[in-house]
N, C-alpha and C positions, 0 to 999 in steps of 0.2 A: 101798502106794506108798512108804512109808518102810522097808519091810523088803526092799529090793532089795540085791543084792550091792554095788552102788556106794555106797549109804548105809552099809552095814555096814563096807565098806573105809574110807570117809571117817571114820566114827566111831572105828575102831581107830587110824587114823593120827593123828587129833586127840587121842585119849586118850594115845597114845604121846608126842606133842609136849608135852602138859601134864605128863605124868609126868617127861619129861626135864627140863622147866623146873624142876620141884620138886627133882630130883636135882642139877642144876647150881647152883641157889640154895643147897641144902644144902652143896655143895662150897665155895661162896664163904663161907658162914657159918663153916665149919670150916677155912678156909685156914691159920689160925695154930695150929690144934690139933695137938699133937704126936702122931705115929703115926696120924693120920687117913688113911684110904685113900679116894681119890675114887671116886665111882660114876657110872655113865653108863648109857645105854640103847643097845643095838645095833639100829639101824634095819634093817640087813641081815637080822637074824634076824626082826624084825617082818614085813618084806616076804616073807620065805621062808615064814613061818607063814601069811600071808594066801594065798600061792600054793597052799599045801597044804590050804587050806580049814579051818584050825584055828580060825578066828575066826567060826564059825557062830552062836555064842551068847554071852551075856554072860559065862558061866563060861569059855568058850574065850578070850574077849578078856582076861579077868583073868589067866588062866594064861599066855597068850601074852606079855603085857606083863611078867609076873613072871619068866618064863624069859629075857626079853630084857635084863633088868637084869644088870649085871656090875660087879665091883670092878676098878679099874684100878691095878695094881701097877707100872706102867711108870716111875714116878719121882715126883719132887716136883712138886706143883701150883704154878703161878704165877698171879698175879692176871690177867696178860695172856691166858694161854691159856684160863682159865676164862671171862673176859669175852668172848673171841672165840667160844667154844662157845655161850655164852648168847646172843650176838647172832645167830649162825648159826641157833640154834633159834628165836629170835624171828622171823627172816625166813621160815623154813619155816612157822611158825604163821600168820604174816600171809598168806602165799600160800595156805595151806589155807583160811583164812577167806574170802579173796577168791574162791577156787574154789567154795566152798559158796554164797556170796552170788550168784555168777554163775549157778549151777545153779538157785537159787530164783527168780531174776529170769526165767529161761527158763520155769520152771513157771508163774509168775504171768502171763506173756504168753500162754502156751498156754491158761490158764484164762480169761483175758479174751477171747481170740478165740473160744473155745468158747461163752462166755456171750452173746456178741453175735450 
């Protein structure tokens, strides 16, 4: 039941959001560090990897997330831009958790109907 493609996809996306939160928090921590290069996670690459069925196992998930990380040499970090990215990631995470919760509510209702 929990080894479906939908659950695997949800797990990879949730793991990606958690990892991005850690990267963005690390960026904020080091915002005043000289020569620090910000890091981020490319969700486009995560989604492409999912489409290519690279995320079939835990090892595939780890390598997919590792290859999706990148160093951003585009310029100086600002507190505003990092906070904006952090908030964006928070909203994505909240939506993912609501989606998971909604799915489990449907499963619970189906089991209740089946039990009665």
